[in-house]
C-alpha positions, 0 to 999 in steps of 0.5 A: 618436845624440844626443850626451846619449843616448849618454852616458846609454845609457853609464851616465857623465855628460857631462864623463866623462874618455874612461878613464872611458867605457872602463871604463864600456863594459866592464863594459856589455859584460860586463853584456850579452853574448849569449853570458851568455844561455841560447839556449832563451830567443831573444828574450832572447838578442836584446834582448842584441844590440841592447843590445849594438849600441846600447852600441858606437853610443854609444860610438862617438859619445862617443868622437868628440865627446871627441876633437873636444873634445880636438882644439878646445882643441889648436888654441884653445891653439895659436891662443894661443900663436902670437898671444902669440909674434906679439906677443913680439919674436922670439928674435934680438930678444931675444938684442940686447934686454934690454929686451925681457926687463926687460920680460917679467920684469917682466909675469911678476912681476905675474903672480906667476910669479917664478921665470920673471919672473929668469931674464928679469932675468937674461938682461937683467943678462948683455945689459947688465951695467951697468943696476941695474933688472934688478938690483933687479927681480931683487932683489925676485923672488928676495924674493919667493921667500924666495931672501933672499942672492940679494936682497941681493946683487942690491940691493947691485950695484943701489946699487953701480951707481946709488948713490942706487937710495933703494929699494934699500936700503930693500928691502934693509933690510926682508931684514936685518930681516927676519934679525934683523940690525937695525943694518945695516937701519937703516944702509939705512934711514938711507941712504934717508932722507938721498936723500929716502925715509923709507918704510924709517925710518917703518915701521923705526920703527913696529916698534920699530927705528931709533929 
């Protein structure tokens, strides 16, 4: 039976859920069940029996169609997942390679998935605790989700590992300013300026801070 015709018989739109299809079929069976028609009218009773067969055939056709669609979608998703897995480092390689976690964290951050990015940067930090870049980028992710104390802690660790990391001073300064700790913010902006990065101090001056 033509699938479009099957949906029409069941009085549901193409794209309806399987649950909606089942409900529609049950409603139609209730309406057209032969027992609801008087036996003294065999013509009408026969028509109801034919209608019931049509409803059941349409139902089987739609269920088969929807099941096939779900299967195709699942196969597509599995194919995508397998392709993504193949393109990523193996688990064993990840455990030895902080850079793999770091790169994955960068990609997740660009996709605005900051919570997952934090998990990746945390693994990178665990595997390579002397890498200021991992701390810095985790600090950025914490800042994005409003976890300011953790962000400050990561920027501070970044600076401890690399005292010339000017953008870490700037982002820590942004957070201090957000928290109304203007003296600390200005101190960081001035330090970044001494390192040759004027972005923070210019931002502060435009807002009447650090005059």
